[in-house]
BAFI-3210 file (N, C-alpha, C; in Angstrom, 3 decimals, decimal comma, padded with zeros to 6 digits):
// residues 204
n [1|2|3|4|5|6|7|8|9|10|11|12|13|14|15|16|17|18|19|20|21|22|23|24|25|26|27|28|29|30|31|32|33|34|35|36|37|38|39|40|41|42|43|44|45|46|47|48|49|50|51|52|53|54|55|56|57|58|59|60|61|62|63|64|65|66|67|68|69|70|71|72|73|74|75|76|77|78|79|80|81|82|83|84|85|86|87|88|89|90|91|92|93|94|95|96|97|98|99|100|101|102|103|104|105|106|107|108|109|110|111|112|113|114|115|116|117|118|119|120|121|122|123|124|125|126|127|128|129|130|131|132|133|134|135|136|137|138|139|140|141|142|143|144|145|146|147|148|149|150|151|152|153|154|155|156|157|158|159|160|161|162|163|164|165|166|167|168|169|170|171|172|173|174|175|176|177|178|179|180|181|182|183|184|185|186|187|188|189|190|191|192|193|194|195|196|197|198|199|200|201|202|203|204]
n.u [032,195|029,867|027,954|028,416|027,603|024,895|024,154|024,690|022,836|023,454|023,699|023,081|020,901|021,640|020,315|018,507|017,487|013,992|011,898|009,365|006,540|005,750|003,751|002,374|-000,270|-001,126|-000,072|-000,389|-000,244|002,448|003,683|002,845|004,085|006,783|006,929|006,376|008,612|010,674|009,940|010,362|013,145|013,968|013,094|014,829|017,266|016,822|016,771|019,354|021,045|021,449|023,145|025,372|026,173|026,878|029,140|030,789|031,052|032,777|035,211|038,546|038,917|040,773|041,117|041,800|040,586|039,544|038,893|036,856|033,826|031,772|030,637|032,387|030,760|028,632|029,853|030,625|028,133|027,124|028,805|028,029|025,363|025,754|026,842|024,694|022,841|024,122|026,017|028,301|030,574|032,492|031,702|029,109|027,933|028,102|026,544|023,995|023,210|023,188|021,077|018,163|015,584|016,313|018,125|016,475|014,653|016,367|017,223|014,865|014,418|016,762|017,573|020,002|021,695|022,449|023,802|025,186|027,939|030,737|031,722|034,461|035,374|034,594|036,292|038,859|038,703|038,471|040,945|042,682|041,774|042,140|043,199|041,850|039,567|036,812|036,159|036,283|034,124|032,100|032,328|031,689|028,997|027,947|028,483|026,795|024,322|024,392|024,458|021,942|020,399|019,424|020,117|019,397|017,667|019,112|020,973|022,898|023,306|024,218|025,986|026,960|026,369|028,659|028,649|030,621|030,950|032,024|031,780|032,388|035,109|037,052|038,015|038,289|039,501|038,037|037,329|038,161|037,715|035,767|032,203|031,056|031,763|030,472|029,514|029,946|029,380|030,127|029,958|030,645|031,627|034,889|035,264|034,222|033,942|034,618|034,040|034,757|033,570|033,397|030,582|029,554|031,326|031,351|031,698|032,064]
n.v [084,531|084,036|084,549|087,252|088,261|087,681|089,453|091,856|091,722|090,773|088,149|085,377|082,814|079,558|078,096|075,052|071,685|071,335|070,829|069,873|067,608|065,207|066,245|064,439|062,107|059,490|056,220|056,169|058,892|059,393|057,687|058,869|061,357|060,627|059,514|061,762|063,301|061,651|061,592|064,240|064,413|062,497|063,625|065,783|064,377|063,027|065,121|066,140|063,984|062,963|064,943|064,804|062,130|062,251|063,866|062,152|060,038|061,041|060,979|059,664|056,291|054,440|051,689|048,373|047,864|045,393|044,023|045,274|045,282|046,808|049,965|053,108|055,263|053,926|052,710|055,004|056,153|054,199|054,606|057,217|056,798|055,133|056,940|058,711|057,035|056,699|054,654|053,041|051,520|049,363|046,741|047,016|048,271|046,211|044,177|045,300|046,865|045,012|043,389|041,706|043,083|045,722|046,217|045,898|048,001|050,226|049,994|050,444|053,086|054,252|053,616|053,641|052,273|049,538|047,340|045,993|046,942|045,585|046,671|046,781|047,070|049,702|050,940|050,344|051,668|054,360|054,662|054,614|056,500|059,685|062,427|064,891|064,293|063,655|066,032|067,832|067,051|067,615|070,412|071,179|070,480|072,245|074,687|074,469|074,547|077,137|078,638|078,012|079,430|078,372|078,995|081,591|082,858|082,955|084,901|087,549|090,814|090,414|088,342|085,024|083,482|081,417|078,535|076,809|073,726|073,403|071,791|071,732|071,614|073,248|073,519|074,792|074,771|076,399|079,987|081,644|083,103|085,562|086,386|085,299|082,692|079,461|078,018|075,603|073,769|071,748|069,370|069,847|072,112|071,372|069,758|071,025|072,277|074,177|074,857|076,228|076,416|076,202|076,011|076,303|077,532|080,461|081,930|084,411]
n.w [104,472|103,057|105,041|105,409|102,948|103,134|105,122|103,836|101,857|099,374|098,788|096,719|096,328|095,289|092,399|091,713|090,871|090,452|093,304|093,380|093,185|090,582|087,778|086,324|086,227|085,662|084,419|081,685|081,079|081,685|079,835|077,432|077,678|077,622|075,056|073,479|074,081|073,082|070,385|069,608|069,901|068,030|065,635|065,435|065,212|062,777|060,984|061,105|060,777|058,023|056,910|058,574|058,182|055,519|055,648|057,131|055,364|053,519|054,706|055,075|055,230|057,443|057,475|056,095|052,909|051,925|054,191|055,432|057,076|058,114|057,177|057,455|058,183|059,373|061,592|062,968|063,471|065,174|067,353|068,047|068,832|071,017|072,760|073,048|074,287|076,611|077,216|079,252|078,877|076,668|076,921|077,910|075,727|073,799|075,000|075,409|073,151|071,175|071,552|070,341|070,260|070,858|068,777|066,516|066,873|066,700|064,041|062,691|063,293|062,373|059,391|058,112|059,721|058,914|059,752|062,796|064,384|066,297|069,548|069,959|067,385|066,842|068,701|067,614|065,164|065,964|067,138|064,981|063,237|061,640|063,640|063,478|062,094|062,944|064,481|062,330|060,720|062,506|062,789|060,186|060,121|062,038|060,774|058,580|059,853|060,862|058,485|057,511|059,178|061,544|064,099|064,439|066,239|068,533|068,404|069,738|069,611|066,986|067,410|068,300|071,340|072,977|074,750|076,991|078,337|081,414|083,683|086,970|086,484|087,413|090,641|093,898|097,221|099,969|100,207|097,563|095,279|093,374|093,721|091,478|091,215|092,027|095,186|097,820|100,844|103,763|106,503|110,051|112,647|113,553|111,380|109,231|105,867|102,885|099,459|096,229|092,900|089,311|087,357|084,725|081,987|080,049|076,862|074,305]
ca.u [031,874|028,456|027,182|028,560|026,745|023,519|023,941|024,696|021,736|023,985|023,796|022,131|020,708|021,893|019,143|018,741|016,368|012,739|011,607|007,943|006,183|005,418|002,400|001,748|-001,180|-001,311|000,977|-000,617|000,288|003,902|004,067|002,644|005,120|008,049|006,848|006,497|010,010|011,448|009,591|011,037|014,558|014,165|012,935|016,083|018,273|016,559|017,128|020,791|021,806|021,942|024,277|026,518|026,617|027,541|030,476|031,559|031,326|033,874|036,467|039,426|038,825|042,137|041,126|042,042|039,308|039,034|038,499|035,826|032,488|030,855|031,094|032,853|029,612|027,844|030,607|030,549|026,764|027,049|029,462|027,195|024,197|026,195|026,987|023,349|022,206|024,945|026,686|029,484|031,724|032,322|030,924|027,703|027,499|027,917|025,487|022,678|022,870|023,084|019,865|017,289|014,564|017,026|018,683|015,370|014,126|017,350|017,251|013,657|014,592|017,912|017,811|021,416|022,379|022,059|024,501|025,560|029,339|031,193|032,283|035,913|035,574|034,536|037,515|039,998|038,535|038,776|042,383|043,439|041,216|042,880|042,828|040,932|038,504|035,480|035,897|036,049|032,741|031,255|032,372|030,941|027,577|027,602|028,484|025,570|023,211|024,480|024,056|020,495|019,775|018,776|020,443|019,175|016,969|020,043|021,920|022,936|024,081|024,813|027,007|026,443|026,993|029,198|028,709|031,568|030,601|033,171|031,163|033,287|036,465|037,908|037,532|039,246|039,080|037,962|036,762|039,301|037,369|034,578|030,899|030,632|031,977|029,515|030,164|029,256|030,027|029,656|030,586|030,325|032,696|036,259|035,284|033,539|034,754|033,986|034,664|034,203|033,768|032,731|029,635|029,582|032,102|030,734|032,524|031,357]
ca.v [085,362|083,850|085,261|088,674|088,563|087,683|090,715|092,949|091,537|090,453|086,688|084,801|081,395|078,782|077,383|073,640|070,955|071,570|069,860|069,559|066,269|065,160|066,638|063,308|061,417|058,077|055,592|056,599|060,252|059,301|057,087|059,866|062,382|060,052|059,367|063,103|063,702|060,851|062,004|065,516|064,120|061,771|064,568|066,520|063,458|062,726|066,297|066,373|062,780|062,849|065,853|064,273|060,914|062,653|064,303|060,984|059,218|061,649|060,804|058,586|055,131|053,914|050,227|047,685|047,827|044,037|043,477|046,128|044,702|047,902|051,241|054,061|056,040|053,053|052,579|056,300|056,284|053,296|055,301|058,348|056,281|054,637|058,135|059,221|056,125|056,721|053,389|053,384|050,695|048,554|045,543|047,395|048,500|044,922|043,370|045,925|047,349|043,872|042,636|041,715|044,131|046,999|046,348|046,075|049,352|051,163|049,906|051,084|054,533|054,663|052,598|053,645|051,312|048,254|046,289|046,432|046,585|045,266|047,862|046,785|047,634|051,147|051,357|050,289|052,724|055,641|054,708|054,796|057,605|060,934|063,133|065,997|063,854|063,846|067,457|068,505|066,751|068,339|071,830|071,330|070,424|073,502|075,737|074,323|075,021|078,598|079,165|077,840|080,342|077,610|079,598|083,033|083,375|083,032|085,986|088,672|091,858|089,753|087,388|083,806|083,130|080,068|077,982|075,718|072,958|073,196|071,368|071,442|071,355|074,043|073,468|075,304|074,701|077,697|081,123|082,237|083,861|086,424|085,767|084,620|081,262|078,789|077,511|074,573|073,515|070,559|069,097|070,703|072,477|071,174|069,015|071,801|072,612|074,984|074,787|077,029|075,730|076,778|075,045|076,468|078,650|081,023|082,843|084,898]
ca.w [103,310|102,761|106,056|105,146|101,811|103,610|105,843|102,850|100,919|098,040|098,642|095,781|096,550|094,080|091,899|091,466|090,289|091,153|094,356|093,381|092,707|089,160|087,369|085,640|087,145|085,340|083,611|080,305|080,968|081,651|078,563|076,389|077,830|077,150|073,604|072,904|074,209|072,141|069,033|069,348|069,718|066,777|064,532|065,330|064,692|061,378|060,182|061,116|060,479|056,635|056,709|059,304|057,510|054,278|056,027|057,545|054,184|052,773|055,436|054,632|056,120|057,605|057,496|054,826|052,196|051,754|055,487|056,009|057,141|058,411|056,645|058,458|058,653|060,263|062,844|063,655|063,968|066,317|068,463|068,439|069,551|072,320|073,597|073,328|075,240|077,828|077,482|080,036|078,523|075,461|077,280|077,987|074,352|073,137|075,614|075,328|071,813|070,259|071,853|069,159|070,308|070,791|067,434|065,566|067,054|066,151|062,581|062,196|063,445|061,577|058,355|057,739|060,578|058,336|060,479|064,130|064,617|067,638|070,187|069,744|066,048|067,026|069,382|066,694|064,165|066,593|067,397|063,735|062,456|061,762|064,858|063,208|061,190|063,519|064,710|061,053|060,342|063,457|062,426|058,934|060,465|062,717|059,754|057,786|060,687|060,924|057,182|057,345|060,153|062,611|065,385|064,335|067,425|069,650|068,181|070,674|068,925|065,816|067,842|068,908|072,630|072,965|076,104|077,136|079,526|082,292|084,933|088,082|086,028|088,284|092,028|094,869|098,607|100,610|099,484|096,890|094,089|093,513|093,893|090,259|091,415|092,892|096,384|098,576|102,128|104,442|107,788|111,188|113,570|113,089|110,106|108,193|104,703|101,845|098,145|095,138|091,628|088,147|086,807|083,274|081,479|078,851|076,071|073,121]
c.u [030,392|027,574|027,243|027,678|025,282|023,199|023,858|023,524|022,186|024,092|022,698|022,066|020,874|020,634|019,492|017,531|015,118|012,436|010,125|007,698|005,764|003,970|001,652|000,948|-001,261|-000,121|000,852|-000,069|001,817|004,380|003,937|003,713|006,464|008,060|006,992|007,952|010,891|011,191|010,298|012,528|014,820|014,024|014,214|017,186|018,082|016,906|018,640|021,595|022,284|023,156|025,531|027,061|027,335|028,968|031,357|031,948|032,500|035,224|037,249|039,393|040,206|042,229|041,429|040,704|038,712|038,521|037,378|034,465|031,430|031,441|031,492|031,702|028,768|028,537|030,519|029,161|026,556|027,676|028,646|025,996|024,582|026,413|025,617|022,655|023,035|025,485|028,042|030,719|031,440|031,491|029,436|027,138|027,192|026,718|024,100|022,288|022,788|021,847|018,869|016,275|015,192|017,520|017,588|014,797|015,063|017,322|015,981|013,792|015,702|018,222|019,274|022,208|021,999|022,771|024,970|027,003|029,609|031,833|033,796|036,258|035,564|035,813|038,716|039,915|038,919|040,269|043,176|042,930|042,047|042,315|041,763|039,710|037,115|035,201|035,622|034,613|031,767|031,176|031,580|029,441|027,134|027,541|027,222|024,364|023,211|024,018|022,549|019,693|018,987|018,997|020,141|018,530|017,903|021,075|021,775|023,874|024,903|025,961|026,328|027,125|027,429|029,345|029,634|031,259|031,859|032,712|032,194|034,688|037,474|037,304|038,647|038,670|039,085|037,352|037,906|038,905|036,093|033,285|030,395|030,830|030,863|030,244|029,301|030,046|029,440|030,376|030,150|031,576|034,069|036,334|034,600|034,494|033,929|034,763|034,000|034,500|033,015|031,845|029,615|030,419|031,437|031,707|031,744|032,361]
c.v [085,256|084,612|086,759|089,105|088,609|088,976|091,888|092,871|091,212|088,959|086,188|083,300|080,640|078,015|075,937|073,001|071,205|070,448|069,456|068,153|066,346|065,567|065,487|062,473|059,910|057,554|056,021|058,008|060,228|058,729|058,090|060,946|061,880|059,918|060,723|063,575|062,961|061,290|063,307|065,292|063,442|062,684|065,374|065,631|063,214|063,908|066,440|065,181|062,691|063,733|065,288|063,015|061,226|063,110|063,107|060,118|059,757|061,491|059,621|057,453|054,489|052,390|049,649|047,416|046,421|043,430|044,280|045,441|045,783|049,210|052,176|054,870|055,236|052,909|053,871|056,530|055,401|053,956|056,475|057,886|055,735|055,790|058,671|058,366|055,922|055,346|053,676|052,590|049,935|047,313|045,865|047,653|047,184|044,158|043,961|046,316|046,224|043,017|042,779|042,855|045,504|047,249|046,606|047,489|050,393|051,167|050,467|052,602|055,059|053,582|052,541|052,622|049,901|047,078|046,861|046,017|046,232|046,516|047,935|047,322|049,151|051,657|051,370|051,392|054,078|055,785|055,041|055,962|058,866|061,768|064,192|065,583|064,134|065,300|068,229|068,285|067,506|069,817|072,092|071,320|071,723|074,650|075,679|074,842|076,540|079,219|079,062|078,635|079,591|078,253|081,097|083,618|083,531|084,154|087,073|089,709|091,248|088,812|086,168|083,582|081,674|079,597|076,781|075,002|072,670|072,732|070,913|071,056|072,096|074,073|073,958|075,168|076,099|078,757|081,918|083,252|084,664|085,636|085,079|083,104|080,705|078,224|076,449|074,308|072,268|070,361|070,072|070,932|072,243|070,450|069,783|072,144|073,431|074,840|075,784|076,306|076,468|075,698|075,095|077,689|079,161|081,975|083,266|085,083]
c.w [102,959|103,749|105,836|103,972|102,222|104,346|104,882|101,880|099,523|097,806|097,717|096,003|095,245|093,678|091,623|090,823|091,130|092,138|094,387|092,852|091,243|088,904|086,693|086,631|086,907|084,540|082,156|080,085|080,857|080,321|077,421|076,451|077,318|075,629|072,912|072,947|073,217|070,706|068,659|069,112|068,382|065,568|064,325|064,754|063,202|060,470|060,041|060,619|059,036|056,362|057,355|058,646|056,200|054,563|056,401|056,347|053,379|053,471|054,889|055,658|056,239|057,546|056,103|054,137|052,115|053,059|056,142|055,936|057,348|057,890|057,778|059,032|059,638|061,613|063,653|064,232|065,199|067,554|068,965|069,258|070,927|073,292|073,995|074,382|076,503|078,199|078,134|079,655|077,236|075,761|077,350|076,602|073,659|073,682|075,395|073,903|070,786|070,536|070,701|069,148|070,154|069,371|066,398|065,655|066,455|064,629|061,951|062,238|062,537|060,549|057,918|058,543|060,133|058,982|061,817|064,412|066,074|068,238|070,021|068,359|066,111|067,678|068,445|065,646|064,750|066,870|066,149|062,889|062,669|062,909|064,614|062,395|061,749|063,875|063,423|060,578|061,245|063,094|061,143|059,195|061,124|061,714|058,907|058,572|060,770|059,612|056,966|058,376|061,240|063,972|065,422|065,590|068,622|069,485|069,242|070,080|067,785|066,176|068,459|070,262|072,601|074,403|076,119|078,439|080,331|083,651|085,954|087,619|086,905|089,676|092,945|096,264|099,206|099,721|098,853|095,819|094,299|093,558|092,634|090,360|092,294|094,103|097,053|099,857|102,753|105,755|108,871|112,025|112,949|111,745|108,974|107,060|103,716|100,556|097,205|093,832|090,530|087,531|085,281|082,940|080,207|078,166|074,857|071,986]
res [m|r|e|q|k|k|k|d|g|t|y|q|k|q|s|g|v|s|n|k|v|s|d|l|k|t|i|e|d|e|r|e|a|r|e|d|s|l|d|a|q|l|q|a|f|r|r|l|l|p|v|w|l|k|q|l|s|s|l|n|d|p|r|q|a|k|k|i|k|h|k|l|a|v|v|s|l|f|g|l|l|s|f|i|f|q|m|s|s|r|r|q|m|n|s|q|m|s|q|p|c|f|r|e|t|l|q|k|l|f|p|e|l|d|s|m|p|h|a|d|t|l|g|r|v|l|e|t|l|e|l|d|a|l|p|t|a|h|i|a|l|v|k|k|l|i|r|s|k|k|f|a|t|y|l|i|q|n|c|y|p|i|a|i|d|g|t|q|k|l|v|r|d|g|q|w|h|p|e|e|w|l|d|r|s|g|g|e|n|e|t|s|w|e|q|q|y|i|y|v|l|e|a|n]
***
């Protein structure tokens, strides 16, 4: 099918990560680029965090009040940061996010994080928290952003395009679907194989 598309002139080469070398010349250039990137991210976090924490503070804490050491908002923020920093396990969260330098830096950036909970505490809270609690807080934040016209530049005919990350959630062996599906192949001769998959699903 791919060869036929090439003959018809309808084959579209899949785009990927750029293969060029870095434009940065010195260590100072790289450090400045990283600091600029971090600063932009932190500005976004600082704008959104108060709204999100306010929503979390209004949730019903399922724990026993007399045994609570860390506020629900603090535990939730700890979980959010562990996701942002791509911690792969509770052990990694405990070992890395409790280090003095790491903890001090986080508390300077996020004064709300006045204490550092244990990852098991986060796990127990998530197990007992109402199923719709966090999605409700998330939806409230998105609604606030829409009302403040933060997404106005993304409107298409007065509608917001909604992108659903379906990275390789649907995979099929062989050529089964139209050209909208992405494809990949490997092997040679008798061991050759082809697959089609969806990288991103979009809905409006």
